[in-house]
VOBA-1610 file (N, C-alpha, C; in pm, whole numbers, padded with zeros to 5 digits, always signed):
BEGIN
Unk+10349+11971+09050Unk+10226+11876+09105Unk+10289+11748+09157Unk+10204+11740+09235Unk+10229+11598+09301Unk+10270+11467+09254Unk+10341+11354+09268Unk+10339+11278+09245Unk+10274+11145+09317Unk+10185+11091+09214Unk+10068+10991+09233Unk+10129+10858+09231Unk+10084+10761+09308Unk+10138+10646+09322Unk+10010+10573+09264Unk+10025+10475+09157Unk+09930+10462+09166Unk+09913+10260+09203Unk+09779+10220+09232Unk+09801+10141+09233Unk+09664+10066+09196Unk+09641+09883+09190Unk+09549+09771+09076Unk+09545+09701+09255Unk+09392+09691+09244Unk+09351+09582+09305Unk+09269+09470+09290Unk+09285+09394+09301Unk+09223+09281+09237Unk+09094+09226+09351Unk+08979+09267+09303Unk+08834+09235+09397Unk+08807+09104+09396Unk+08839+09048+09526Unk+08793+08913+09566Unk+08716+08913+09669Unk+08596+09006+09574Unk+08449+09031+09679Unk+08363+08857+09657Unk+08279+08811+09755Unk+08266+08877+09890Unk+08326+08882+09974Unk+08350+09007+10050Unk+08398+09054+10198Unk+08318+09054+10273Unk+08315+09097+10377Unk+08210+09080+10490Unk+08187+09232+10483Unk+08019+09233+10518Unk+07945+09353+10487Unk+07904+09454+10656Unk+07953+09548+10612Unk+07984+09628+10747Unk+07784+09702+10757Unk+07698+09695+10832Unk+07601+09817+10812Unk+07569+09924+10842Unk+07717+09994+10907Unk+07705+10104+10884Unk+07735+10148+10776Unk+07727+10137+10668Unk+07815+10129+10524Unk+07623+10192+10447Unk+07620+10332+10377Unk+07530+10353+10277Unk+07588+10380+10152Unk+07535+10296+10063Unk+07570+10290+09942Unk+07478+10407+09884Unk+07544+10529+09817Unk+07445+10656+09762Unk+07476+10696+09587Unk+07355+10673+09537Unk+07390+10660+09393Unk+07254+10802+09342Unk+07281+10774+09198Unk+07230+10895+09115Unk+07067+10886+09175Unk+07034+10745+09176Unk+06856+10706+09264Unk+06843+10749+09378Unk+06940+10730+09447Unk+06870+10742+09586Unk+06948+10895+09675Unk+07021+10941+09596Unk+07088+11059+09679Unk+07026+11137+09788Unk+06929+11202+09660Unk+06799+11255+09751Unk+06765+11236+09887Unk+06798+11137+09928Unk+06726+11053+10072Unk+06831+11122+10159Unk+06949+11089+10092Unk+07087+11102+10195Unk+07186+11238+10172Unk+07080+11357+10142Unk+07144+11496+10168Unk+07206+11526+10310Unk+07190+11494+10373Unk+07207+11523+10573Unk+07309+11457+10574Unk+07319+11339+10521Unk+07414+11231+10580Unk+07530+11297+10480Unk+07572+11338+10331Unk+07653+11349+10311Unk+07738+11528+10312Unk+07582+11585+10341Unk+07639+11701+10403Unk+07755+11717+10517Unk+07688+11642+10617Unk+07723+11597+10734Unk+07890+11525+10719Unk+07914+11431+10626Unk+08043+11390+10598Unk+08144+11484+10515Unk+08068+11560+10490Unk+08187+11712+10436Unk+08195+11787+10549Unk+08109+11786+10647Unk+08190+11886+10708Unk+08281+11813+10797Unk+08244+11711+10846Unk+08308+11630+10928Unk+08492+11645+10873Unk+08507+11604+10712Unk+08625+11600+10687Unk+08738+11732+10669Unk+08580+11865+10648Unk+08619+11958+10618Unk+08664+12051+10802Unk+08645+11988+10858Unk+08661+12017+11049Unk+08806+11941+11085Unk+08835+11854+10992Unk+08970+11756+11033Unk+09078+11794+10967Unk+09049+11897+10818Unk+09159+11859+10721Unk+09082+12011+10642Unk+09224+12076+10629Unk+09188+12183+10547Unk+09226+12155+10371Unk+09168+12118+10254Unk+09220+12085+10152Unk+09147+12162+10037Unk+09167+12214+09940Unk+09080+12255+09848Unk+09063+12202+09742Unk+09062+12076+09743Unk+09012+11994+09643Unk+08889+11959+09723Unk+08874+11921+09807Unk+08703+11906+09866Unk+08597+11926+09822Unk+08554+11826+09774Unk+08424+11783+09734Unk+08287+11872+09806Unk+08190+11890+09715Unk+08102+12011+09763Unk+07984+11925+09767Unk+07848+11977+09823Unk+07675+11897+09756Unk+07742+11948+09638Unk+07704+12035+09584Unk+07707+12073+09446Unk+07789+11959+09332Unk+07900+11956+09384Unk+07950+11862+09291Unk+07947+11733+09314Unk+07847+11693+09479Unk+07810+11538+09487Unk+07717+11479+09381Unk+07615+11610+09328Unk+07558+11626+09254Unk+07559+11558+09074Unk+07680+11630+09030Unk+07719+11631+08918Unk+07820+11485+08941Unk+07844+11462+08998Unk+07939+11293+08994Unk+07834+11204+09002Unk+07700+11196+09106Unk+07564+11150+09109Unk+07506+11153+08964Unk+07519+11281+08867Unk+07437+11225+08769Unk+07542+11176+08662Unk+07644+11177+08659Unk+07779+11076+08598Unk+07749+10941+08620Unk+07651+10876+08703Unk+07654+10739+08755Unk+07806+10672+08877Unk+07840+10812+08935Unk+07951+10744+09009Unk+07886+10735+09147Unk+07907+10666+09247Unk+07922+10590+09361Unk+07968+10648+09479Unk+07870+10657+09586Unk+07901+10716+09720Unk+07906+10627+09832Unk+07990+10592+09877Unk+07955+10547+10020Unk+07994+10592+10119Unk+07906+10608+10235Unk+07923+10682+10396Unk+07951+10605+10470Unk+08029+10644+10521Unk+08101+10523+10671Unk+08056+10614+10803Unk+07957+10544+10856Unk+07906+10598+11010Unk+07865+10536+11121Unk+07864+10589+11228Unk+07851+10560+11369Unk+07787+10576+11476Unk+07759+10548+11570Unk+07663+10640+11692Unk+07690+10803+11668Unk+07772+10860+11642Unk+07839+10962+11648Unk+07808+11070+11477Unk+07790+11001+11432Unk+07741+11042+11289Unk+07852+10990+11175Unk+07843+11100+11106Unk+07937+11093+10975Unk+08104+11037+11042Unk+08146+10912+11004Unk+08264+10860+11012Unk+08380+10868+10929Unk+08322+10838+10761Unk+08407+10872+10669Unk+08296+10851+10512Unk+08374+10873+10420Unk+08320+10816+10243Unk+08407+10822+10159Unk+08399+10757+10058Unk+08485+10761+09943Unk+08408+10710+09827Unk+08484+10746+09712Unk+08349+10741+09572Unk+08468+10622+09452Unk+08363+10588+09411Unk+08415+10517+09300Unk+08323+10555+09155Unk+08422+10602+09049Unk+08394+10607+08917Unk+08438+10481+08833Unk+08306+10427+08840Unk+08324+10290+08738Unk+08427+10148+08881Unk+08549+10199+08809Unk+08659+10064+08839Unk+08767+10193+08913Unk+08765+10298+08868Unk+08823+10400+08926Unk+08775+10462+09109Unk+08865+10425+09185Unk+08847+10460+09337Unk+08899+10583+09419Unk+08790+10664+09487Unk+08900+10783+09465Unk+08873+10847+09607Unk+08889+10938+09654Unk+08789+11064+09754Unk+08830+10950+09928Unk+08902+10881+09983Unk+08817+10803+10062Unk+08893+10889+10177Unk+08788+10892+10282Unk+08829+10955+10392Unk+08781+10911+10514Unk+08822+10842+10627Unk+08797+10782+10774Unk+08862+10876+10867Unk+08746+10967+10991Unk+08794+10996+11057Unk+08850+10990+11154Unk+08975+11063+11218Unk+08997+10957+11369Unk+09016+10956+11469Unk+08860+10887+11500Unk+08795+10842+11586Unk+08805+10707+11554Unk+08770+10640+11461Unk+08767+10532+11404Unk+08839+10430+11498Unk+08790+10345+11509Unk+08843+10184+11560Unk+08974+10136+11457Unk+09044+10060+11542Unk+09180+09973+11456Unk+09091+09892+11380Unk+09144+09891+11252Unk+09069+09807+11153Unk+08948+09868+11047Unk+08882+10007+11073Unk+08777+10053+11021Unk+08768+10062+10880Unk+08900+10144+10833Unk+08938+10184+10755Unk+08912+10068+10609Unk+08990+09952+10686Unk+09045+09851+10606Unk+08868+09760+10575Unk+08785+09796+10730Unk+08649+09727+10668Unk+08543+09751+10580Unk+08543+09936+10561Unk+08530+09983+10463Unk+08565+10041+10344Unk+08657+09959+10340Unk+08706+09932+10190Unk+08673+09801+10117Unk+08700+09735+10219Unk+08654+09561+10155Unk+08486+09567+10117Unk+08421+09634+10169Unk+08250+09675+10207Unk+08277+09741+10058Unk+08301+09792+10009Unk+08269+09931+09936Unk+08304+09811+09793Unk+08444+09755+09852Unk+08438+09665+09666Unk+08320+09569+09669Unk+08264+09522+09768Unk+08152+09426+09696Unk+08011+09485+09631Unk+08016+09579+09635Unk+07913+09673+09533Unk+07997+09699+09399Unk+08130+09693+09418Unk+08202+09745+09199Unk+08227+09595+09146Unk+08161+09582+09039Unk+08141+09542+08955Unk+08252+09484+08882Unk+08365+09504+08914Unk+08489+09518+08827Unk+08570+09407+08922Unk+08642+09309+08833Unk+08787+09216+08890Unk+08869+09343+08953Unk+08909+09413+08874Unk+08994+09536+08944Unk+08963+09656+08932Unk+09025+09730+09036Unk+09014+09858+09082Unk+09159+09930+09100Unk+09117+10088+09038Unk+09248+10132+09022Unk+09225+10279+09125Unk+09341+10307+09192Unk+09335+10418+09269Unk+09485+10469+09270Unk+09509+10596+09328Unk+09615+10643+09339Unk+09639+10728+09470Unk+09782+10703+09570Unk+09741+10809+09657Unk+09929+10902+09631Unk+09849+11020+09696Unk+09961+11131+09651Unk+10087+11035+09719Unk+10182+11093+09671Unk+10335+11028+09745Unk+10395+11080+09821Unk+10326+11202+09936Unk+10339+11268+10024Unk+10251+11209+10136Unk+10148+11154+10078Unk+10049+11103+10193Unk+10076+10968+10270Unk+10175+10974+10334Unk+10218+10823+10384Unk+10109+10722+10410Unk+09999+10771+10504Unk+09882+10723+10552Unk+09851+10618+10463Unk+09799+10739+10317Unk+09703+10693+10277Unk+09789+10574+10193Unk+09921+10608+10145Unk+10003+10483+10074Unk+09984+10340+10124Unk+10024+10339+10286Unk+09976+10287+10345Unk+09885+10150+10391Unk+09779+10266+10382Unk+09601+10189+10350Unk+09574+10122+10266Unk+09653+10173+10132Unk+09658+10101+10025Unk+09708+10004+09987Unk+09868+09963+10027Unk+09881+09860+10024Unk+09846+09733+10162Unk+09787+09786+10255Unk+09774+09709+10345Unk+09645+09608+10290Unk+09549+09709+10200Unk+09424+09660+10137Unk+09470+09586+09980Unk+09580+09516+10000Unk+09609+09441+09889Unk+09663+09534+09731Unk+09678+09682+09733Unk+09720+09716+09615Unk+09853+09703+09585Unk+09854+09696+09464Unk+09948+09634+09385Unk+09995+09811+09286Unk+10136+09852+09352Unk+10151+09927+09254Unk+10210+09871+09100Unk+10153+10016+09020Unk+10152+10037+08910Unk+10181+10112+08835Unk+10220+10151+08735Unk+10292+10263+08693Unk+10175+10369+08606Unk+10073+10373+08576Unk+09984+10458+08546Unk+09853+10390+08564Unk+09706+10483+08524Unk+09571+10388+08516Unk+09590+10323+08382Unk+09633+10416+08310Unk+09552+10344+08168Unk+09652+10284+08069
//
Protein backbone atom coordinates (compact mmCIF):
# COMPACT_ATOMS: atom_id res chain seq x y z
CA UNK A 1 0.00 0.00 0.00
CA UNK A 2 1.24 3.47 -0.87
CA UNK A 3 2.04 5.86 1.92
CA UNK A 4 -0.46 8.70 2.09
CA UNK A 5 0.64 12.14 3.21
CA UNK A 6 -2.45 13.92 4.54
CA UNK A 7 -2.94 17.68 4.38
CA UNK A 8 -5.35 20.18 5.84
CA UNK A 9 -6.07 23.49 4.13
CA UNK A 10 -7.53 26.52 5.83
CA UNK A 11 -10.02 27.82 3.27
CA UNK A 12 -9.58 31.57 3.19
CA UNK A 13 -12.00 32.25 0.33
CA UNK A 14 -12.66 34.44 -1.51
CA UNK A 15 -9.88 33.87 -4.01
CA UNK A 16 -9.61 35.12 -7.57
CA UNK A 17 -12.08 33.51 -9.96
CA UNK A 18 -10.93 31.81 -13.16
CA UNK A 19 -13.42 32.11 -16.02
CA UNK A 20 -12.00 28.93 -17.59
CA UNK A 21 -13.38 26.70 -14.83
CA UNK A 22 -16.71 24.85 -14.97
CA UNK A 23 -18.34 23.62 -11.75
CA UNK A 24 -20.23 20.40 -12.47
CA UNK A 25 -22.80 19.04 -10.03
CA UNK A 26 -25.55 16.46 -10.11
CA UNK A 27 -27.99 19.12 -11.33
CA UNK A 28 -25.99 20.20 -14.41
CA UNK A 29 -23.79 17.18 -15.22
CA UNK A 30 -25.80 16.13 -18.29
CA UNK A 31 -24.95 19.48 -19.89
CA UNK A 32 -21.20 18.81 -19.60
CA UNK A 33 -20.84 15.16 -20.65
CA UNK A 34 -18.58 16.00 -23.61
CA UNK A 35 -16.33 18.23 -21.51
CA UNK A 36 -16.07 15.54 -18.81
CA UNK A 37 -15.20 12.90 -21.40
CA UNK A 38 -12.60 15.19 -22.93
CA UNK A 39 -10.98 15.69 -19.52
CA UNK A 40 -10.90 11.93 -18.88
CA UNK A 41 -9.36 11.36 -22.32
CA UNK A 42 -6.79 14.11 -21.75
CA UNK A 43 -5.70 12.48 -18.49
CA UNK A 44 -5.55 9.00 -20.03
CA UNK A 45 -3.42 10.28 -22.93
CA UNK A 46 -0.83 11.54 -20.43
CA UNK A 47 -0.96 9.08 -17.53
CA UNK A 48 -1.58 5.36 -17.24
CA UNK A 49 -3.37 4.83 -13.93
CA UNK A 50 -5.67 1.94 -13.08
CA UNK A 51 -7.62 4.07 -10.61
CA UNK A 52 -8.75 6.66 -13.16
CA UNK A 53 -12.47 7.39 -12.96
CA UNK A 54 -14.85 6.97 -15.90
CA UNK A 55 -18.08 8.64 -17.04
CA UNK A 56 -19.97 5.92 -15.20
CA UNK A 57 -18.00 6.57 -12.00
CA UNK A 58 -18.61 10.31 -12.44
CA UNK A 59 -22.35 9.61 -12.51
CA UNK A 60 -22.08 7.70 -9.24
CA UNK A 61 -20.10 10.53 -7.67
CA UNK A 62 -22.63 13.12 -8.84
CA UNK A 63 -25.45 11.04 -7.33
CA UNK A 64 -23.62 11.37 -4.00
CA UNK A 65 -23.53 15.17 -4.46
CA UNK A 66 -19.82 15.31 -5.16
CA UNK A 67 -18.59 18.26 -7.20
CA UNK A 68 -16.31 18.15 -10.25
CA UNK A 69 -14.39 21.17 -11.46
CA UNK A 70 -13.18 21.19 -15.06
CA UNK A 71 -10.40 23.50 -16.20
CA UNK A 72 -10.34 24.44 -19.88
CA UNK A 73 -8.30 26.56 -22.23
CA UNK A 74 -8.42 27.42 -25.94
CA UNK A 75 -7.31 23.84 -26.77
CA UNK A 76 -9.97 22.17 -24.61
CA UNK A 77 -9.58 20.10 -21.45
CA UNK A 78 -6.76 21.28 -19.24
CA UNK A 79 -7.57 19.73 -15.86
CA UNK A 80 -10.07 18.49 -13.31
CA UNK A 81 -10.54 17.86 -9.63
CA UNK A 82 -13.23 16.45 -7.32
CA UNK A 83 -14.64 17.42 -3.94
CA UNK A 84 -16.67 15.20 -1.64
CA UNK A 85 -17.77 17.74 0.95
CA UNK A 86 -14.49 18.77 2.66
CA UNK A 87 -12.42 16.04 0.97
CA UNK A 88 -10.50 17.11 -2.15
CA UNK A 89 -9.15 14.52 -4.58
CA UNK A 90 -8.17 13.54 -8.14
CA UNK A 91 -6.46 16.80 -9.07
CA UNK A 92 -5.01 16.79 -12.58
CA UNK A 93 -3.66 19.64 -14.67
CA UNK A 94 -2.24 18.97 -18.15
CA UNK A 95 1.50 19.60 -18.70
CA UNK A 96 0.74 22.27 -21.35
CA UNK A 97 -0.48 24.57 -18.57
CA UNK A 98 1.11 27.92 -17.98
CA UNK A 99 3.09 28.59 -14.81
CA UNK A 100 0.76 29.09 -11.83
CA UNK A 101 -2.29 27.51 -13.51
CA UNK A 102 -2.59 24.63 -11.03
CA UNK A 103 -2.45 27.02 -8.08
CA UNK A 104 -5.06 29.38 -9.57
CA UNK A 105 -7.29 26.39 -10.38
CA UNK A 106 -7.02 25.09 -6.80
CA UNK A 107 -7.87 28.44 -5.24
CA UNK A 108 -10.75 29.00 -7.66
CA UNK A 109 -12.29 25.69 -6.58
CA UNK A 110 -11.91 26.53 -2.89
CA UNK A 111 -14.26 29.49 -3.47
CA UNK A 112 -17.15 27.06 -3.97
CA UNK A 113 -16.44 24.67 -1.11
CA UNK A 114 -18.37 25.83 1.99
CA UNK A 115 -15.92 24.42 4.52
CA UNK A 116 -13.28 26.35 6.47
CA UNK A 117 -11.05 23.27 6.42
CA UNK A 118 -10.41 21.08 3.37
CA UNK A 119 -8.53 17.78 3.48
CA UNK A 120 -6.65 15.71 0.93
CA UNK A 121 -3.67 13.45 0.60
CA UNK A 122 -0.82 12.90 -1.78
CA UNK A 123 0.92 9.61 -2.38
CA UNK A 124 4.42 9.87 -0.90
CA UNK A 125 6.01 8.83 -4.22
CA UNK A 126 4.22 11.65 -6.09
CA UNK A 127 6.67 14.46 -5.42
CA UNK A 128 4.94 16.88 -7.85
CA UNK A 129 1.62 16.46 -6.06
CA UNK A 130 3.20 16.86 -2.62
CA UNK A 131 4.95 20.06 -3.74
CA UNK A 132 1.68 21.43 -5.11
CA UNK A 133 -0.23 20.64 -1.92
CA UNK A 134 2.39 22.44 0.13
CA UNK A 135 2.59 25.37 -2.30
CA UNK A 136 -1.15 26.05 -1.95
CA UNK A 137 -0.98 26.04 1.85
CA UNK A 138 -1.35 22.41 2.84
CA UNK A 139 -0.49 21.66 6.45
CA UNK A 140 0.66 18.06 7.06
CA UNK A 141 -1.55 16.11 9.43
CA UNK A 142 -1.53 12.49 10.56
CA UNK A 143 -4.89 11.46 9.10
CA UNK A 144 -8.22 12.71 7.78
CA UNK A 145 -10.20 11.42 10.75
